[in-house]
PDB file with one MODEL, atoms N, CA, C and O in Angstrom:
MODEL        1
ATOM      1  N   MET A   1      92.897  89.358   1.487  1.00  0.00           N
ATOM      2  CA  MET A   1      93.051  90.483   2.135  1.00  0.00           C
ATOM      3  C   MET A   1      94.369  90.893   2.562  1.00  0.00           C
ATOM      4  O   MET A   1      94.708  92.067   2.715  1.00  0.00           O
ATOM      5  N   THR A   2      95.223  89.703   2.782  1.00  0.00           N
ATOM      6  CA  THR A   2      96.577  90.052   3.217  1.00  0.00           C
ATOM      7  C   THR A   2      97.291  90.524   2.099  1.00  0.00           C
ATOM      8  O   THR A   2      98.323  91.145   2.353  1.00  0.00           O
ATOM      9  N   LYS A   3      97.003  90.383   1.017  1.00  0.00           N
ATOM     10  CA  LYS A   3      97.726  91.086  -0.233  1.00  0.00           C
ATOM     11  C   LYS A   3      97.474  92.528  -0.345  1.00  0.00           C
ATOM     12  O   LYS A   3      98.302  93.393  -0.627  1.00  0.00           O
ATOM     13  N   THR A   4      96.170  92.685  -0.076  1.00  0.00           N
ATOM     14  CA  THR A   4      95.614  94.241  -0.059  1.00  0.00           C
ATOM     15  C   THR A   4      96.319  94.962   1.077  1.00  0.00           C
ATOM     16  O   THR A   4      96.657  96.132   0.901  1.00  0.00           O
ATOM     17  N   ALA A   5      96.567  94.343   2.241  1.00  0.00           N
ATOM     18  CA  ALA A   5      97.088  95.062   3.516  1.00  0.00           C
ATOM     19  C   ALA A   5      98.513  95.358   3.137  1.00  0.00           C
ATOM     20  O   ALA A   5      98.952  96.479   3.392  1.00  0.00           O
ATOM     21  N   SER A   6      99.360  94.369   2.493  1.00  0.00           N
ATOM     22  CA  SER A   6     100.667  94.630   2.134  1.00  0.00           C
ATOM     23  C   SER A   6     100.890  95.615   1.097  1.00  0.00           C
ATOM     24  O   SER A   6     101.867  96.363   1.126  1.00  0.00           O
ATOM     25  N   PHE A   7      99.984  95.642   0.147  1.00  0.00           N
ATOM     26  CA  PHE A   7     100.060  96.635  -0.813  1.00  0.00           C
ATOM     27  C   PHE A   7      99.843  97.998  -0.219  1.00  0.00           C
ATOM     28  O   PHE A   7     100.436  98.963  -0.701  1.00  0.00           O
ATOM     29  N   ALA A   8      98.999  98.135   0.833  1.00  0.00           N
ATOM     30  CA  ALA A   8      98.690  99.464   1.489  1.00  0.00           C
ATOM     31  C   ALA A   8      99.908 100.029   2.206  1.00  0.00           C
ATOM     32  O   ALA A   8     100.115 101.240   2.272  1.00  0.00           O
ATOM     33  N   VAL A   9     100.715  99.100   2.746  1.00  0.00           N
ATOM     34  CA  VAL A   9     101.931  99.663   3.596  1.00  0.00           C
ATOM     35  C   VAL A   9     102.859 100.135   2.581  1.00  0.00           C
ATOM     36  O   VAL A   9     103.445 101.188   2.833  1.00  0.00           O
ATOM     37  N   VAL A  10     103.125  99.485   1.364  1.00  0.00           N
ATOM     38  CA  VAL A  10     103.866  99.762   0.472  1.00  0.00           C
ATOM     39  C   VAL A  10     103.591 101.206  -0.046  1.00  0.00           C
ATOM     40  O   VAL A  10     104.454 102.065  -0.225  1.00  0.00           O
ATOM     41  N   HIS A  11     102.230 101.339  -0.259  1.00  0.00           N
ATOM     42  CA  HIS A  11     101.649 102.340  -1.000  1.00  0.00           C
ATOM     43  C   HIS A  11     101.707 103.624  -0.130  1.00  0.00           C
ATOM     44  O   HIS A  11     101.975 104.717  -0.629  1.00  0.00           O
ATOM     45  N   PHE A  12     101.452 103.456   1.164  1.00  0.00           N
ATOM     46  CA  PHE A  12     101.723 104.761   2.153  1.00  0.00           C
ATOM     47  C   PHE A  12     103.046 105.131   2.222  1.00  0.00           C
ATOM     48  O   PHE A  12     103.276 106.306   2.506  1.00  0.00           O
ATOM     49  N   SER A  13     104.034 104.325   2.008  1.00  0.00           N
ATOM     50  CA  SER A  13     105.475 104.533   1.962  1.00  0.00           C
ATOM     51  C   SER A  13     105.674 105.440   0.901  1.00  0.00           C
ATOM     52  O   SER A  13     106.016 106.601   1.126  1.00  0.00           O
ATOM     53  N   VAL A  14     105.483 104.998  -0.259  1.00  0.00           N
ATOM     54  CA  VAL A  14     105.713 105.608  -1.647  1.00  0.00           C
ATOM     55  C   VAL A  14     105.000 106.880  -1.635  1.00  0.00           C
ATOM     56  O   VAL A  14     105.529 107.859  -2.161  1.00  0.00           O
ATOM     57  N   ALA A  15     103.685 106.976  -1.008  1.00  0.00           N
ATOM     58  CA  ALA A  15     103.009 108.247  -1.173  1.00  0.00           C
ATOM     59  C   ALA A  15     103.622 109.417  -0.358  1.00  0.00           C
ATOM     60  O   ALA A  15     103.770 110.589  -0.702  1.00  0.00           O
ATOM     61  N   PHE A  16     103.975 108.741   0.931  1.00  0.00           N
ATOM     62  CA  PHE A  16     104.685 109.893   1.702  1.00  0.00           C
ATOM     63  C   PHE A  16     106.106 110.280   0.982  1.00  0.00           C
ATOM     64  O   PHE A  16     106.418 111.454   0.785  1.00  0.00           O
ATOM     65  N   GLY A  17     106.796 109.358   0.673  1.00  0.00           N
ATOM     66  CA  GLY A  17     108.017 109.858  -0.037  1.00  0.00           C
ATOM     67  C   GLY A  17     107.858 110.749  -1.153  1.00  0.00           C
ATOM     68  O   GLY A  17     108.560 111.759  -1.213  1.00  0.00           O
ATOM     69  N   VAL A  18     107.057 110.501  -1.996  1.00  0.00           N
ATOM     70  CA  VAL A  18     106.716 111.416  -3.293  1.00  0.00           C
ATOM     71  C   VAL A  18     106.272 112.724  -2.817  1.00  0.00           C
ATOM     72  O   VAL A  18     106.826 113.736  -3.246  1.00  0.00           O
ATOM     73  N   ALA A  19     105.243 112.796  -1.901  1.00  0.00           N
ATOM     74  CA  ALA A  19     104.789 113.989  -1.383  1.00  0.00           C
ATOM     75  C   ALA A  19     105.673 114.762  -0.854  1.00  0.00           C
ATOM     76  O   ALA A  19     105.724 115.953  -1.163  1.00  0.00           O
ATOM     77  N   PHE A  20     106.493 114.219   0.008  1.00  0.00           N
ATOM     78  CA  PHE A  20     107.289 114.799   0.794  1.00  0.00           C
ATOM     79  C   PHE A  20     108.547 115.422   0.050  1.00  0.00           C
ATOM     80  O   PHE A  20     109.018 116.477   0.475  1.00  0.00           O
ATOM     81  N   ALA A  21     109.002 114.895  -0.863  1.00  0.00           N
ATOM     82  CA  ALA A  21     109.939 115.096  -1.894  1.00  0.00           C
ATOM     83  C   ALA A  21     109.418 116.321  -2.808  1.00  0.00           C
ATOM     84  O   ALA A  21     110.119 117.311  -3.016  1.00  0.00           O
ATOM     85  N   LEU A  22     108.139 116.158  -3.326  1.00  0.00           N
ATOM     86  CA  LEU A  22     107.679 117.475  -3.987  1.00  0.00           C
ATOM     87  C   LEU A  22     107.539 118.649  -3.400  1.00  0.00           C
ATOM     88  O   LEU A  22     107.736 119.707  -3.998  1.00  0.00           O
ATOM     89  N   THR A  23     107.048 118.540  -1.686  1.00  0.00           N
ATOM     90  CA  THR A  23     106.722 119.745  -1.094  1.00  0.00           C
ATOM     91  C   THR A  23     107.638 119.962   0.094  1.00  0.00           C
ATOM     92  O   THR A  23     107.610 121.095   0.575  1.00  0.00           O
ATOM     93  N   GLY A  24     108.338 119.189   0.577  1.00  0.00           N
ATOM     94  CA  GLY A  24     109.361 119.501   1.731  1.00  0.00           C
ATOM     95  C   GLY A  24     108.647 119.560   2.860  1.00  0.00           C
ATOM     96  O   GLY A  24     109.238 119.820   3.908  1.00  0.00           O
ATOM     97  N   SER A  25     107.250 119.331   2.854  1.00  0.00           N
ATOM     98  CA  SER A  25     106.515 119.277   4.144  1.00  0.00           C
ATOM     99  C   SER A  25     106.315 117.764   4.652  1.00  0.00           C
ATOM    100  O   SER A  25     105.927 116.834   3.945  1.00  0.00           O
ATOM    101  N   VAL A  26     106.670 117.693   6.080  1.00  0.00           N
ATOM    102  CA  VAL A  26     106.260 116.439   6.661  1.00  0.00           C
ATOM    103  C   VAL A  26     104.743 116.339   6.952  1.00  0.00           C
ATOM    104  O   VAL A  26     104.279 115.222   7.178  1.00  0.00           O
ATOM    105  N   VAL A  27     103.993 117.349   6.961  1.00  0.00           N
ATOM    106  CA  VAL A  27     102.500 117.375   7.465  1.00  0.00           C
ATOM    107  C   VAL A  27     101.754 116.985   5.961  1.00  0.00           C
ATOM    108  O   VAL A  27     101.070 115.974   5.801  1.00  0.00           O
ATOM    109  N   ILE A  28     102.022 117.955   4.951  1.00  0.00           N
ATOM    110  CA  ILE A  28     101.422 117.582   3.796  1.00  0.00           C
ATOM    111  C   ILE A  28     101.842 116.212   3.167  1.00  0.00           C
ATOM    112  O   ILE A  28     100.989 115.535   2.593  1.00  0.00           O
ATOM    113  N   GLY A  29     103.205 115.770   3.271  1.00  0.00           N
ATOM    114  CA  GLY A  29     103.493 114.469   2.914  1.00  0.00           C
ATOM    115  C   GLY A  29     102.684 113.219   3.908  1.00  0.00           C
ATOM    116  O   GLY A  29     102.209 112.189   3.431  1.00  0.00           O
ATOM    117  N   GLY A  30     102.664 113.541   5.191  1.00  0.00           N
ATOM    118  CA  GLY A  30     101.996 112.695   5.866  1.00  0.00           C
ATOM    119  C   GLY A  30     100.422 112.546   5.558  1.00  0.00           C
ATOM    120  O   GLY A  30      99.864 111.449   5.603  1.00  0.00           O
ATOM    121  N   LEU A  31      99.703 113.833   5.216  1.00  0.00           N
ATOM    122  CA  LEU A  31      98.263 113.713   4.961  1.00  0.00           C
ATOM    123  C   LEU A  31      97.948 112.889   3.602  1.00  0.00           C
ATOM    124  O   LEU A  31      97.087 112.014   3.513  1.00  0.00           O
ATOM    125  N   VAL A  32      98.928 113.393   2.403  1.00  0.00           N
ATOM    126  CA  VAL A  32      98.813 112.680   1.326  1.00  0.00           C
ATOM    127  C   VAL A  32      99.014 111.218   1.541  1.00  0.00           C
ATOM    128  O   VAL A  32      98.106 110.477   1.163  1.00  0.00           O
ATOM    129  N   ALA A  33     100.079 110.694   2.096  1.00  0.00           N
ATOM    130  CA  ALA A  33     100.360 109.383   2.583  1.00  0.00           C
ATOM    131  C   ALA A  33      99.113 108.452   3.313  1.00  0.00           C
ATOM    132  O   ALA A  33      98.830 107.265   3.144  1.00  0.00           O
ATOM    133  N   LEU A  34      98.552 109.390   4.105  1.00  0.00           N
ATOM    134  CA  LEU A  34      97.315 108.594   4.704  1.00  0.00           C
ATOM    135  C   LEU A  34      96.055 108.709   3.788  1.00  0.00           C
ATOM    136  O   LEU A  34      95.366 107.693   3.700  1.00  0.00           O
ATOM    137  N   VAL A  35      95.689 109.759   3.133  1.00  0.00           N
ATOM    138  CA  VAL A  35      94.401 109.872   2.413  1.00  0.00           C
ATOM    139  C   VAL A  35      94.453 108.844   1.270  1.00  0.00           C
ATOM    140  O   VAL A  35      93.769 107.821   1.231  1.00  0.00           O
ATOM    141  N   GLU A  36      95.326 109.229   0.365  1.00  0.00           N
ATOM    142  CA  GLU A  36      95.411 108.748  -0.986  1.00  0.00           C
ATOM    143  C   GLU A  36      95.519 107.353  -1.085  1.00  0.00           C
ATOM    144  O   GLU A  36      94.723 106.717  -1.776  1.00  0.00           O
ATOM    145  N   PRO A  37      96.615 106.705  -0.331  1.00  0.00           N
ATOM    146  CA  PRO A  37      96.623 105.248  -0.315  1.00  0.00           C
ATOM    147  C   PRO A  37      95.267 104.433   0.189  1.00  0.00           C
ATOM    148  O   PRO A  37      94.755 103.436  -0.320  1.00  0.00           O
ATOM    149  N   MET A  38      94.874 105.159   1.309  1.00  0.00           N
ATOM    150  CA  MET A  38      93.498 104.593   1.685  1.00  0.00           C
ATOM    151  C   MET A  38      92.292 104.423   0.575  1.00  0.00           C
ATOM    152  O   MET A  38      91.518 103.479   0.413  1.00  0.00           O
ATOM    153  N   VAL A  39      92.410 105.705  -0.152  1.00  0.00           N
ATOM    154  CA  VAL A  39      91.272 105.617  -1.065  1.00  0.00           C
ATOM    155  C   VAL A  39      91.599 104.511  -2.112  1.00  0.00           C
ATOM    156  O   VAL A  39      90.805 103.680  -2.553  1.00  0.00           O
ATOM    157  N   ASN A  40      92.922 104.654  -2.429  1.00  0.00           N
ATOM    158  CA  ASN A  40      93.315 103.840  -3.542  1.00  0.00           C
ATOM    159  C   ASN A  40      93.130 102.293  -3.187  1.00  0.00           C
ATOM    160  O   ASN A  40      92.634 101.507  -3.994  1.00  0.00           O
ATOM    161  N   THR A  41      93.596 101.896  -1.833  1.00  0.00           N
ATOM    162  CA  THR A  41      93.469 100.602  -1.426  1.00  0.00           C
ATOM    163  C   THR A  41      92.063 100.187  -1.421  1.00  0.00           C
ATOM    164  O   THR A  41      91.848  99.019  -1.747  1.00  0.00           O
ATOM    165  N   VAL A  42      91.067 100.931  -1.109  1.00  0.00           N
ATOM    166  CA  VAL A  42      89.606 100.314  -1.380  1.00  0.00           C
ATOM    167  C   VAL A  42      89.293 100.378  -2.704  1.00  0.00           C
ATOM    168  O   VAL A  42      88.459  99.577  -3.126  1.00  0.00           O
ATOM    169  N   ALA A  43      89.896 101.338  -3.607  1.00  0.00           N
ATOM    170  CA  ALA A  43      89.502 101.040  -5.111  1.00  0.00           C
ATOM    171  C   ALA A  43      90.188  99.767  -5.492  1.00  0.00           C
ATOM    172  O   ALA A  43      89.561  98.955  -6.172  1.00  0.00           O
ATOM    173  N   TYR A  44      91.268  99.545  -5.164  1.00  0.00           N
ATOM    174  CA  TYR A  44      91.997  98.238  -5.478  1.00  0.00           C
ATOM    175  C   TYR A  44      91.418  97.135  -5.087  1.00  0.00           C
ATOM    176  O   TYR A  44      91.513  96.125  -5.784  1.00  0.00           O
ATOM    177  N   HIS A  45      90.685  97.135  -3.853  1.00  0.00           N
ATOM    178  CA  HIS A  45      89.987  95.788  -3.355  1.00  0.00           C
ATOM    179  C   HIS A  45      88.800  95.435  -4.378  1.00  0.00           C
ATOM    180  O   HIS A  45      88.629  94.333  -4.899  1.00  0.00           O
ATOM    181  N   PHE A  46      87.858  96.812  -4.603  1.00  0.00           N
ATOM    182  CA  PHE A  46      86.971  96.440  -5.423  1.00  0.00           C
ATOM    183  C   PHE A  46      87.229  96.297  -6.942  1.00  0.00           C
ATOM    184  O   PHE A  46      86.366  95.860  -7.704  1.00  0.00           O
ATOM    185  N   HIS A  47      88.527  96.707  -7.365  1.00  0.00           N
ATOM    186  CA  HIS A  47      88.809  96.370  -8.746  1.00  0.00           C
ATOM    187  C   HIS A  47      89.124  94.651  -8.733  1.00  0.00           C
ATOM    188  O   HIS A  47      88.745  93.894  -9.626  1.00  0.00           O
ATOM    189  N   GLU A  48      89.714  94.334  -7.810  1.00  0.00           N
ATOM    190  CA  GLU A  48      89.927  92.775  -7.828  1.00  0.00           C
ATOM    191  C   GLU A  48      88.720  92.066  -7.845  1.00  0.00           C
ATOM    192  O   GLU A  48      88.524  91.134  -8.625  1.00  0.00           O
ATOM    193  N   LYS A  49      87.791  92.513  -6.914  1.00  0.00           N
ATOM    194  CA  LYS A  49      86.311  91.898  -6.995  1.00  0.00           C
ATOM    195  C   LYS A  49      85.737  91.836  -8.544  1.00  0.00           C
ATOM    196  O   LYS A  49      85.263  90.809  -9.030  1.00  0.00           O
ATOM    197  N   VAL A  50      85.832  92.855  -9.111  1.00  0.00           N
ATOM    198  CA  VAL A  50      85.400  93.271 -10.515  1.00  0.00           C
ATOM    199  C   VAL A  50      86.101  92.178 -11.417  1.00  0.00           C
ATOM    200  O   VAL A  50      85.464  91.451 -12.180  1.00  0.00           O
ATOM    201  N   TRP A  51      87.276  92.137 -11.283  1.00  0.00           N
ATOM    202  CA  TRP A  51      88.070  91.210 -12.221  1.00  0.00           C
ATOM    203  C   TRP A  51      87.777  89.787 -11.698  1.00  0.00           C
ATOM    204  O   TRP A  51      87.954  88.910 -12.543  1.00  0.00           O
ATOM    205  N   ASP A  52      87.439  89.448 -10.695  1.00  0.00           N
ATOM    206  CA  ASP A  52      87.088  87.927 -10.270  1.00  0.00           C
ATOM    207  C   ASP A  52      85.830  87.657 -10.776  1.00  0.00           C
ATOM    208  O   ASP A  52      85.588  86.555 -11.267  1.00  0.00           O
ATOM    209  N   ARG A  53      84.801  88.746 -10.699  1.00  0.00           N
ATOM    210  CA  ARG A  53      83.566  88.262 -11.606  1.00  0.00           C
ATOM    211  C   ARG A  53      83.734  88.330 -13.107  1.00  0.00           C
ATOM    212  O   ARG A  53      82.920  87.796 -13.860  1.00  0.00           O
ATOM    213  N   ILE A  54      84.772  88.976 -13.529  1.00  0.00           N
ATOM    214  CA  ILE A  54      84.737  88.785 -15.189  1.00  0.00           C
ATOM    215  C   ILE A  54      85.591  87.547 -15.413  1.00  0.00           C
ATOM    216  O   ILE A  54      85.391  87.025 -16.509  1.00  0.00           O
ATOM    217  N   ARG A  55      86.439  86.987 -14.688  1.00  0.00           N
ATOM    218  CA  ARG A  55      87.119  85.776 -14.798  1.00  0.00           C
ATOM    219  C   ARG A  55      85.920  84.753 -14.745  1.00  0.00           C
ATOM    220  O   ARG A  55      85.697  83.902 -15.607  1.00  0.00           O
ATOM    221  N   ALA A  56      85.165  84.973 -13.574  1.00  0.00           N
ATOM    222  CA  ALA A  56      84.051  83.775 -13.458  1.00  0.00           C
ATOM    223  C   ALA A  56      83.041  83.831 -14.759  1.00  0.00           C
ATOM    224  O   ALA A  56      82.625  82.816 -15.317  1.00  0.00           O
ATOM    225  N   ARG A  57      82.749  85.028 -15.110  1.00  0.00           N
ATOM    226  CA  ARG A  57      81.700  84.968 -16.244  1.00  0.00           C
ATOM    227  C   ARG A  57      82.454  84.157 -17.546  1.00  0.00           C
ATOM    228  O   ARG A  57      81.919  83.240 -18.169  1.00  0.00           O
ATOM    229  N   ARG A  58      83.692  84.652 -17.791  1.00  0.00           N
ATOM    230  CA  ARG A  58      84.360  84.107 -18.963  1.00  0.00           C
ATOM    231  C   ARG A  58      84.618  82.425 -18.757  1.00  0.00           C
ATOM    232  O   ARG A  58      84.565  81.689 -19.742  1.00  0.00           O
ATOM    233  N   ALA A  59      84.871  81.941 -17.540  1.00  0.00           N
ATOM    234  CA  ALA A  59      84.963  80.586 -17.454  1.00  0.00           C
ATOM    235  C   ALA A  59      83.532  79.932 -17.543  1.00  0.00           C
ATOM    236  O   ALA A  59      83.392  78.791 -17.983  1.00  0.00           O
ATOM    237  N   ALA A  60      82.541  80.654 -17.134  1.00  0.00           N
ATOM    238  CA  ALA A  60      81.156  79.888 -17.279  1.00  0.00           C
ATOM    239  C   ALA A  60      80.740  79.909 -18.650  1.00  0.00           C
ATOM    240  O   ALA A  60      79.936  79.026 -18.950  1.00  0.00           O
ATOM    241  N   HIS A  61      81.095  80.714 -19.572  1.00  0.00           N
ATOM    242  CA  HIS A  61      80.636  80.780 -20.852  1.00  0.00           C
ATOM    243  C   HIS A  61      81.576  79.879 -21.976  1.00  0.00           C
ATOM    244  O   HIS A  61      81.237  79.746 -23.152  1.00  0.00           O
ATOM    245  N   VAL A  62      82.611  79.387 -21.483  1.00  0.00           N
ATOM    246  CA  VAL A  62      83.297  78.423 -21.963  1.00  0.00           C
ATOM    247  C   VAL A  62      83.009  77.168 -21.668  1.00  0.00           C
ATOM    248  O   VAL A  62      83.365  76.812 -20.545  1.00  0.00           O
ATOM    249  N   SER A  63      82.380  76.249 -22.450  1.00  0.00           N
ATOM    250  CA  SER A  63      81.723  74.923 -22.205  1.00  0.00           C
ATOM    251  C   SER A  63      82.675  73.897 -22.019  1.00  0.00           C
ATOM    252  O   SER A  63      83.692  73.903 -22.712  1.00  0.00           O
ATOM    253  N   PRO A  64      82.469  72.967 -21.131  1.00  0.00           N
ATOM    254  CA  PRO A  64      83.512  71.848 -21.034  1.00  0.00           C
ATOM    255  C   PRO A  64      83.833  71.286 -22.472  1.00  0.00           C
ATOM    256  O   PRO A  64      82.952  71.106 -23.313  1.00  0.00           O
ATOM    257  N   GLY A  65      85.029  71.052 -22.660  1.00  0.00           N
ATOM    258  CA  GLY A  65      85.222  70.058 -24.093  1.00  0.00           C
ATOM    259  C   GLY A  65      85.452  71.182 -25.273  1.00  0.00           C
ATOM    260  O   GLY A  65      86.092  70.895 -26.284  1.00  0.00           O
ATOM    261  N   SER A  66      84.944  72.335 -25.086  1.00  0.00           N
ATOM    262  CA  SER A  66      85.298  73.316 -26.278  1.00  0.00           C
ATOM    263  C   SER A  66      86.643  73.795 -26.034  1.00  0.00           C
ATOM    264  O   SER A  66      87.196  73.772 -24.935  1.00  0.00           O
ATOM    265  N   GLN A  67      87.164  74.247 -27.159  1.00  0.00           N
ATOM    266  CA  GLN A  67      88.512  74.726 -27.141  1.00  0.00           C
ATOM    267  C   GLN A  67      88.659  76.398 -27.372  1.00  0.00           C
ATOM    268  O   GLN A  67      89.636  76.924 -27.903  1.00  0.00           O
ATOM    269  N   GLY A  68      87.563  77.059 -26.895  1.00  0.00           N
ATOM    270  CA  GLY A  68      87.557  78.240 -26.626  1.00  0.00           C
ATOM    271  C   GLY A  68      87.304  79.107 -28.168  1.00  0.00           C
ATOM    272  O   GLY A  68      87.327  78.452 -29.210  1.00  0.00           O
ATOM    273  N   PRO A  69      87.091  80.451 -28.200  1.00  0.00           N
ATOM    274  CA  PRO A  69      86.980  81.242 -29.379  1.00  0.00           C
ATOM    275  C   PRO A  69      88.228  81.318 -30.315  1.00  0.00           C
ATOM    276  O   PRO A  69      88.123  81.400 -31.539  1.00  0.00           O
ATOM    277  N   MET A  70      89.278  81.289 -29.725  1.00  0.00           N
ATOM    278  CA  MET A  70      90.548  81.341 -30.361  1.00  0.00           C
ATOM    279  C   MET A  70      90.777  79.964 -31.367  1.00  0.00           C
ATOM    280  O   MET A  70      91.240  80.049 -32.504  1.00  0.00           O
ATOM    281  N   MET A  71      90.401  78.813 -30.782  1.00  0.00           N
ATOM    282  CA  MET A  71      90.639  77.591 -31.274  1.00  0.00           C
ATOM    283  C   MET A  71      89.552  76.985 -32.161  1.00  0.00           C
ATOM    284  O   MET A  71      89.682  75.834 -32.577  1.00  0.00           O
ATOM    285  N   ALA A  72      88.436  77.760 -32.476  1.00  0.00           N
ATOM    286  CA  ALA A  72      87.236  77.317 -33.396  1.00  0.00           C
ATOM    287  C   ALA A  72      87.742  77.173 -34.698  1.00  0.00           C
ATOM    288  O   ALA A  72      88.597  77.973 -35.078  1.00  0.00           O
ATOM    289  N   ALA A  73      87.334  76.241 -35.472  1.00  0.00           N
ATOM    290  CA  ALA A  73      87.821  75.986 -36.802  1.00  0.00           C
ATOM    291  C   ALA A  73      86.602  76.868 -37.622  1.00  0.00           C
ATOM    292  O   ALA A  73      86.609  76.936 -38.851  1.00  0.00           O
TER     293      ALA A  73
ENDMDL
END
């Protein structure tokens, strides 16, 4: 969760900078910087969970001692 939190801080900063540069508005920049990264951070958290499950399933399908699908003769 620490990785997700640090990603959120960087994302807030980038989102504000881009929105402010495009609009010149501190208010719009601030709103975009709060709303978009919060939604994206939650999406990122679940994206990581999905990939963890994919990795676990792949590991479960490779039996011990096998060389995997790429190494089969």
